[in-house]
C-alpha positions as CSV (number, residue, x, y, z in Angstrom):
1,X,49.5,29.3,40.2
2,X,46.7,27.1,39.0
3,X,46.4,26.0,35.4
4,X,43.1,26.5,33.5
5,X,41.1,23.4,33.1
6,X,41.0,22.0,29.6
7,X,38.0,20.2,28.1
8,X,38.2,16.4,28.4
9,X,39.4,14.8,25.2
10,X,36.9,12.4,23.8
11,X,38.6,9.0,23.3
12,X,38.5,7.8,19.7
13,X,36.3,4.7,19.0
14,X,38.1,1.4,18.8
15,X,38.3,-0.2,15.4
16,X,35.7,-2.9,16.2
17,X,33.3,-0.3,17.6
18,X,33.6,1.8,14.5
19,X,32.7,-1.1,12.3
20,X,29.9,-2.0,14.6
21,X,28.5,1.5,14.5
22,X,28.8,1.4,10.7
23,X,26.8,-1.7,10.5
24,X,24.1,-0.3,12.8
25,X,24.0,2.9,10.8
26,X,23.3,0.9,7.6
27,X,20.7,-1.2,9.4
28,X,18.9,2.1,10.3
29,X,19.3,3.7,6.9
30,X,18.0,0.9,4.7
31,X,14.5,0.5,6.3
32,X,14.2,4.3,6.6
33,X,14.8,4.6,2.8
34,X,12.1,2.1,2.1
35,X,9.5,4.0,4.1
36,X,9.4,6.5,1.3
37,X,11.3,5.2,-1.7
38,X,8.3,3.4,-3.2
39,X,6.0,6.5,-3.0
40,X,7.6,8.2,-6.0
41,X,7.0,5.1,-8.0
42,X,3.3,4.6,-7.1
43,X,2.0,6.0,-10.4
44,X,4.5,4.0,-12.4
45,X,3.7,0.8,-10.4
46,X,0.0,1.3,-10.9
47,X,0.6,1.4,-14.7
48,X,3.2,-1.4,-14.8
49,X,1.1,-3.8,-12.6
50,X,-2.3,-2.7,-14.1
51,X,-3.5,-1.8,-10.7
52,X,-5.9,0.8,-9.3
53,X,-4.8,3.6,-6.9
54,X,-6.4,1.7,-3.9
55,X,-4.5,-1.4,-4.8
56,X,-1.1,0.2,-5.1
57,X,-1.7,1.9,-1.7
58,X,-1.0,-1.5,-0.2
59,X,2.6,-1.3,-1.4
60,X,3.0,1.3,1.3
61,X,0.5,-0.1,3.7
62,X,1.8,-3.7,3.8
63,X,5.2,-2.3,4.9
64,X,3.8,0.1,7.5
65,X,1.4,-2.5,9.0
66,X,4.2,-5.0,9.6
67,X,6.5,-2.3,11.2
68,X,3.7,-0.9,13.4
69,X,2.6,-4.4,14.6
70,X,6.1,-5.5,15.6
71,X,8.0,-2.3,16.6
72,X,6.7,-2.2,20.2
73,X,7.6,-5.8,21.0
74,X,10.8,-6.5,19.0
75,X,12.9,-5.3,21.9
76,X,11.5,-8.0,24.2
77,X,11.9,-10.6,21.4
78,X,15.6,-9.5,21.2
79,X,15.9,-10.2,25.0
80,X,14.4,-13.6,24.4
81,X,16.4,-14.8,21.4
82,X,19.5,-12.5,21.5
83,X,19.7,-9.0,20.0
84,X,22.6,-9.7,17.6
85,X,21.1,-12.9,16.4
86,X,17.7,-11.3,15.8
87,X,19.3,-8.3,14.1
88,X,21.2,-10.6,11.7
89,X,18.0,-12.4,11.0
90,X,16.2,-9.1,10.3
91,X,18.8,-7.9,7.9
92,X,18.8,-11.3,6.0
93,X,15.0,-11.2,5.9
94,X,14.9,-7.6,4.7
95,X,17.5,-8.4,2.0
96,X,15.7,-11.5,0.8
97,X,12.3,-9.8,0.8
98,X,13.8,-6.9,-1.2
99,X,15.0,-9.4,-3.8
100,X,11.5,-10.9,-3.9
101,X,10.0,-7.4,-4.3
102,X,12.3,-6.7,-7.3
103,X,11.5,-10.0,-9.0
104,X,7.7,-10.0,-8.1
105,X,5.7,-11.1,-11.2
106,X,2.5,-9.4,-10.1
107,X,1.0,-7.2,-7.4
108,X,0.1,-10.0,-5.0
109,X,3.6,-11.3,-4.9
110,X,4.9,-7.8,-4.4
111,X,2.6,-7.1,-1.5
112,X,3.5,-10.4,0.2
113,X,7.2,-9.5,-0.2
114,X,6.7,-6.0,1.1
115,X,5.0,-7.4,4.3
116,X,8.1,-9.6,4.8
117,X,10.3,-6.6,4.2
118,X,8.4,-4.7,6.9
119,X,9.0,-7.5,9.4
120,X,12.7,-7.3,8.7
121,X,12.6,-3.5,8.9
122,X,10.9,-3.6,12.3
123,X,13.7,-5.9,13.6
124,X,16.4,-3.6,12.1
125,X,14.9,-0.3,13.4
126,X,14.3,-1.4,16.9
127,X,17.4,-3.6,17.5
128,X,19.9,-1.1,15.9
129,X,19.0,1.3,18.7
130,X,19.0,-1.4,21.3
131,X,22.5,-2.6,20.3
132,X,24.2,0.9,20.4
133,X,24.9,0.6,24.2
134,X,26.5,-2.8,23.6
135,X,28.6,-1.6,20.7
136,X,30.2,1.7,21.6
137,X,31.7,3.2,24.8
138,X,29.3,4.8,27.3
139,X,30.7,8.2,26.7
140,X,29.9,8.0,23.0
141,X,26.4,6.6,23.3
142,X,24.7,9.9,22.9
143,X,26.5,10.8,19.7
144,X,25.9,7.3,18.3
145,X,22.2,7.7,19.0
146,X,22.2,11.1,17.3
147,X,23.9,9.6,14.2
148,X,21.3,6.9,13.9
149,X,18.5,9.5,14.3
150,X,20.1,11.6,11.6
151,X,20.4,8.7,9.2
152,X,16.8,7.7,9.8
153,X,15.6,11.2,8.8
154,X,18.1,11.3,5.9
155,X,16.8,8.0,4.6
156,X,13.2,9.2,4.6
157,X,14.3,12.4,2.9
158,X,16.4,10.8,0.2
159,X,14.0,8.0,-0.5
160,X,11.6,9.7,-3.0
161,X,14.4,11.3,-5.1
162,X,16.4,8.0,-5.1
163,X,13.3,6.2,-6.1
164,X,12.5,8.6,-8.9
165,X,16.1,8.4,-10.2
166,X,16.1,4.6,-10.2
167,X,12.7,4.4,-12.0
168,X,13.9,6.9,-14.6
169,X,17.2,5.2,-15.3
170,X,16.9,1.4,-14.7
171,X,13.2,0.8,-13.9
172,X,10.9,0.4,-10.9
173,X,12.2,-3.0,-9.8
174,X,15.5,-1.4,-8.8
175,X,13.8,0.7,-6.0
176,X,13.7,-2.7,-4.2
177,X,16.8,-4.5,-5.7
178,X,19.1,-1.6,-4.6
179,X,18.7,-3.0,-1.1
180,X,20.3,-6.4,-2.0
181,X,23.9,-5.3,-2.3
182,X,23.5,-2.9,0.7
183,X,21.9,-5.7,2.7
184,X,24.7,-8.1,2.0
185,X,27.3,-5.6,3.1
186,X,25.4,-4.7,6.2
187,X,24.9,-8.4,7.1
188,X,28.6,-9.1,6.8
189,X,29.6,-6.0,8.8
190,X,27.2,-6.8,11.6
191,X,28.2,-10.5,11.7
192,X,31.9,-9.6,12.0
193,X,31.7,-6.6,14.3
194,X,28.8,-7.0,16.8
195,X,29.5,-8.8,20.0
196,X,28.1,-12.3,20.5
197,X,24.9,-12.4,22.5
198,X,24.9,-13.4,26.2
199,X,22.8,-16.5,26.7
200,X,19.2,-15.2,27.2
201,X,17.3,-16.0,30.4
202,X,14.6,-18.5,29.7
203,X,12.3,-16.6,32.1
204,X,12.1,-13.7,29.6
205,X,9.9,-15.9,27.4
206,X,7.0,-14.8,29.6
207,X,7.7,-11.1,28.8
208,X,6.7,-11.3,25.1
209,X,3.0,-10.4,24.6
210,X,1.9,-12.8,21.8
211,X,-1.9,-12.2,22.2
212,X,-1.4,-8.4,22.1
213,X,0.8,-8.5,19.0
214,X,-1.7,-10.7,17.2
215,X,-4.7,-8.5,18.2
216,X,-2.8,-5.3,17.1
217,X,-2.1,-6.9,13.7
218,X,-5.7,-7.9,13.3
219,X,-7.0,-4.5,14.2
220,X,-4.6,-2.6,11.9
221,X,-5.2,-4.9,9.0
222,X,-9.0,-4.9,9.3
223,X,-8.9,-1.1,9.6
224,X,-6.7,-0.7,6.5
225,X,-8.8,-3.2,4.4
226,X,-12.1,-1.5,5.4
227,X,-10.8,1.8,3.8
228,X,-9.2,0.3,0.7
229,X,-11.5,-2.5,-0.6
230,X,-13.7,-1.3,-3.4
231,X,-15.1,2.2,-4.0
232,X,-18.1,1.9,-1.6
233,X,-16.9,2.4,1.9
234,X,-20.4,1.7,3.2
235,X,-20.6,-1.7,1.6
236,X,-21.4,-4.6,4.1
237,X,-17.8,-6.0,3.8
238,X,-16.2,-2.7,4.5
239,X,-18.5,-2.0,7.5
240,X,-17.9,-5.6,8.8
241,X,-14.1,-5.1,8.6
242,X,-14.4,-1.8,10.4
243,X,-16.5,-3.5,13.1
244,X,-13.8,-6.2,13.4
245,X,-11.1,-3.5,13.8
246,X,-13.1,-1.9,16.6
247,X,-13.7,-5.3,18.3
248,X,-10.0,-6.3,18.0
249,X,-9.0,-2.9,19.4
250,X,-11.3,-3.3,22.4
251,X,-10.0,-6.8,23.1
252,X,-6.4,-5.4,22.8
253,X,-7.0,-2.8,25.5
254,X,-8.4,-5.6,27.8
255,X,-5.5,-7.9,27.1
256,X,-3.0,-5.1,27.7
257,X,-4.5,-4.4,31.2
258,X,-3.7,-8.0,32.2
259,X,-0.4,-8.6,30.3
260,X,2.8,-9.1,32.3
261,X,4.8,-7.0,29.8
262,X,2.2,-5.0,27.7
263,X,2.8,-3.4,24.3
264,X,1.5,-0.2,25.8
265,X,0.1,0.8,29.2
266,X,-3.7,1.6,29.0
267,X,-3.6,3.3,32.4
268,X,-1.5,6.1,30.9
269,X,-4.4,7.0,28.6
270,X,-6.3,8.2,31.6
271,X,-4.1,11.3,31.7
272,X,-6.1,14.0,29.9
273,X,-3.1,15.9,28.7
274,X,-1.4,12.8,27.3
275,X,-4.5,11.7,25.5
276,X,-4.8,15.1,23.8
277,X,-1.2,15.1,22.7
278,X,-1.3,11.5,21.4
279,X,-4.4,12.5,19.4
280,X,-2.7,15.5,18.0
281,X,0.3,13.3,17.0
282,X,-2.1,10.9,15.2
283,X,-3.9,13.7,13.3
284,X,-0.7,15.4,12.2
285,X,1.0,12.2,11.1
286,X,-2.2,11.4,9.1
287,X,-1.9,14.7,7.2
288,X,1.8,14.4,6.6
289,X,1.5,10.9,5.2
290,X,-1.3,12.0,2.9
291,X,1.2,14.3,1.2
292,X,3.5,11.4,0.4
293,X,0.6,9.3,-1.0
294,X,-1.5,11.9,-2.8
295,X,1.4,14.0,-3.9
296,X,2.9,11.5,-6.4
297,X,-0.3,11.1,-8.3
298,X,-0.9,14.9,-8.5
299,X,2.6,15.5,-9.6
300,X,2.6,12.7,-12.2
301,X,-0.9,12.9,-13.6
302,X,-2.0,16.4,-12.6
303,X,1.2,18.3,-13.5
304,X,2.6,15.6,-16.0
305,X,6.0,15.3,-14.4
306,X,8.4,12.5,-15.2
307,X,9.3,10.0,-12.4
308,X,12.7,11.7,-11.6
309,X,11.0,15.1,-11.1
310,X,8.3,13.5,-9.1
311,X,10.9,11.9,-6.8
312,X,12.8,15.1,-6.4
313,X,9.7,17.1,-5.7
314,X,8.5,14.6,-3.0
315,X,11.9,14.9,-1.3
316,X,11.3,18.6,-0.6
317,X,8.9,18.0,2.3
318,X,11.0,15.4,4.2
319,X,14.2,17.5,3.5
320,X,12.6,20.6,4.9
321,X,11.4,18.7,8.0
322,X,14.9,17.3,8.5
323,X,16.7,20.6,8.1
324,X,14.1,22.3,10.4
325,X,14.5,19.7,13.1
326,X,17.4,21.4,14.9
327,X,16.2,25.0,14.7
328,X,12.7,23.8,15.8
329,X,14.3,22.2,18.9
330,X,16.1,25.4,19.8
331,X,12.8,27.4,19.4
332,X,11.0,25.0,21.7
333,X,13.8,25.4,24.4
334,X,13.8,29.1,24.0
335,X,10.1,30.0,23.7
336,X,8.3,27.1,25.2
337,X,6.8,23.8,23.9
338,X,3.2,24.8,24.3
339,X,3.4,27.9,22.1
340,X,5.6,26.2,19.5
341,X,3.2,23.3,19.3
342,X,0.4,25.7,18.4
343,X,2.6,27.7,16.1
344,X,3.6,24.6,14.2
345,X,0.0,23.6,13.8
346,X,-0.9,27.1,12.6
347,X,1.9,26.9,10.0
348,X,0.6,23.6,8.8
349,X,-2.9,25.0,8.5
350,X,-1.8,28.0,6.4
351,X,0.2,25.8,4.1
352,X,-2.7,23.4,3.6
353,X,-5.1,26.3,2.9
354,X,-2.6,27.6,0.3
355,X,-2.5,24.1,-1.3
356,X,-6.3,24.2,-1.5
357,X,-6.8,27.8,-2.7
358,X,-3.9,28.4,-5.0
359,X,-4.7,27.8,-8.7
360,X,-3.2,24.8,-10.5
361,X,-1.9,27.2,-13.1
362,X,1.0,28.1,-10.7
363,X,2.4,24.7,-11.5
364,X,5.1,23.0,-9.4
365,X,6.1,26.2,-7.5
366,X,2.5,26.6,-6.4
367,X,2.6,23.1,-4.9
368,X,6.1,22.9,-3.4
369,X,6.1,26.3,-1.7
370,X,3.0,25.7,0.5
371,X,4.2,22.1,1.1
372,X,7.5,23.4,2.5
373,X,5.5,25.5,4.9
374,X,3.4,22.5,5.9
375,X,6.5,20.4,6.6
376,X,8.4,23.1,8.5
377,X,5.3,23.5,10.7
378,X,5.3,19.7,11.1
379,X,8.9,19.7,12.3
380,X,8.1,22.5,14.9
381,X,5.0,20.7,16.1
382,X,6.9,17.4,16.5
383,X,9.7,18.9,18.5
384,X,7.2,20.7,20.8
385,X,4.7,17.9,21.2
386,X,7.3,15.3,22.0
387,X,8.7,17.6,24.6
388,X,5.3,18.2,26.2
389,X,4.6,14.5,26.3
390,X,7.9,13.6,28.0
391,X,7.6,16.5,30.5
392,X,4.0,15.5,31.4
393,X,4.7,12.0,32.6
394,X,6.6,10.4,35.5
395,X,10.2,9.8,34.6
396,X,9.8,6.0,35.3
397,X,7.0,5.9,32.7
398,X,8.8,7.6,29.9
399,X,9.7,4.4,28.1
400,X,6.1,3.2,28.0
401,X,5.0,6.7,27.0
402,X,7.5,6.8,24.1
403,X,6.0,3.6,22.9
404,X,2.5,5.1,22.9
405,X,3.9,8.1,21.0
406,X,5.4,5.9,18.3
407,X,2.2,3.9,18.1
408,X,0.1,7.0,17.6
409,X,2.5,8.2,14.9
410,X,2.4,4.9,13.1
411,X,-1.4,4.8,13.3
412,X,-1.4,8.3,11.7
413,X,0.9,7.1,8.9
414,X,-1.5,4.1,8.2
415,X,-4.5,6.4,8.3
416,X,-2.9,8.9,6.0
417,X,-2.2,6.1,3.5
418,X,-5.6,4.3,3.8
419,X,-8.2,6.9,4.8
420,X,-6.8,10.0,3.0
421,X,-5.9,7.8,0.0
422,X,-9.4,6.4,-0.1
423,X,-10.8,10.0,0.0
424,X,-8.5,11.0,-2.9
425,X,-9.5,7.9,-5.0
426,X,-13.2,8.6,-4.4
427,X,-13.1,12.3,-5.3
428,X,-10.9,11.5,-8.4
429,X,-13.4,8.8,-9.6
430,X,-16.4,11.2,-9.1
431,X,-14.5,14.1,-10.9
432,X,-13.3,11.9,-13.8
433,X,-16.9,11.7,-15.1
434,X,-17.0,15.3,-16.2
435,X,-13.3,16.3,-16.3
436,X,-10.0,15.4,-18.0
437,X,-7.5,13.4,-16.0
438,X,-5.3,16.3,-15.0
439,X,-8.3,18.4,-13.9
440,X,-9.8,15.4,-12.1
441,X,-6.6,14.7,-10.2
442,X,-6.2,18.4,-9.4
443,X,-9.8,18.5,-8.0
444,X,-9.1,15.3,-5.9
445,X,-5.9,16.8,-4.5
446,X,-7.7,20.1,-3.5
447,X,-10.5,18.1,-1.9
448,X,-8.2,15.8,0.0
449,X,-6.0,18.6,1.3
450,X,-9.2,20.5,2.2
451,X,-10.1,17.7,4.6
452,X,-6.5,17.6,5.8
453,X,-6.8,21.3,6.6
454,X,-10.0,20.5,8.6
455,X,-8.1,17.9,10.6
456,X,-5.3,20.3,11.4
457,X,-7.9,23.0,12.4
458,X,-9.4,20.5,14.8
459,X,-5.9,19.7,16.1
460,X,-5.2,23.4,16.6
461,X,-8.5,23.9,18.5
462,X,-7.6,20.9,20.8
463,X,-4.1,22.4,21.4
464,X,-5.6,25.8,22.2
465,X,-8.1,24.2,24.7
466,X,-5.3,22.3,26.5
467,X,-4.5,24.5,29.4
468,X,-3.1,21.9,31.8
469,X,0.1,23.0,33.4
470,X,3.3,21.0,32.6
471,X,6.2,21.0,35.0
472,X,9.1,23.2,33.7
473,X,7.0,24.5,30.8
474,X,6.3,28.3,30.7
475,X,2.8,29.2,29.7
476,X,2.3,31.1,26.5
477,X,1.0,34.1,28.4
478,X,4.5,34.8,29.7
479,X,5.9,35.1,26.2
480,X,3.6,38.0,25.4
481,X,5.2,41.5,25.3
482,X,4.7,43.5,28.5
């Protein structure tokens, strides 16, 4: 008589591995919080620092630009200098920069400190993931990766409400100073629990793409400056900066073709399906980020909400996206990524149209209900589009493809902050001549979300026109009844 097989027992993590995973979790949570914690405070910061909307945009942009520039190459830098050593340096830099943000006497100092904070955040985000395999047993790597992903999404979701709470209770400086005690604890935990680095191979020095990194930083900074300097986007300085961004981008592509270890692989962009899906990712990320930049000003100045309520309201979108992530993945597996990608875009479009067409007299409910639909559609699109991208490339190129996917997303976040923010500021300035502040802000919100709806409509048309077959992906036609 044979006994029934019992499931294998998952061995408990050793004490050192638990502490190591705890330090990596905090190192993932802190920079994720700071991606969104400042958004709730933008109206307050504009008033406290006597700055315009376009100037306080850079509190978000400086952080995003630093992360986007470095995130693709930090892994190689870790191979060169040692992952543990570089992560400890990143945590220390992030903590020190957070202290400088909280003590900044003016906007210029705050922006410089936010850029340094972004450098530390890039090191923490990339190396936390890279160190998981070195810190926990192989059988627990998947669950550890899932924990870090959950904490990343949780940080982005909690950031606005935590920011609003801190501003309402102890002032805006504490949205940055809160990182100081957390950073010290994280640094001590990582120093005590992470394994010492193996001596790096000197030959890896050649694997870091310094020219590509510098050109990427130049292109991104010039692009963001072109959209945020002054009110006239067609001024010679703005056009010159835009031309510089285009030139730097062209040089970047040329450098990447010859680089020994490129930041991204230009040859992959020749794949039509991949190009389309990367463009969709950029458009959708642009729209989602615009809700986190335009939203605070509409909620604070259009609806007259206090900072705490602004923060709580801003958390609704990221929270819906986080909670919808798992069901969205199940729908993609069950019904097919192509159909779910289009369904997600359609949901986003309907939500944005509601934001544009519903009257402001509906108040907060009239804003948050359509926004929840937008972010639920975003979660469904992300799960489906990421699946399509990974299914459509050779397995040996999935790492490079994932890098392109992250780059397109971050470019969208920067565009949502800079381009959509510039549009909101322009409409608001034009409307303020004939309207009161709440009405002018409401008009600017409707106009900006109207353009966002057009971007999603374009994305939906591109998704509907993409009929290339993907291995393992059922076409939508098979899902129709009969």
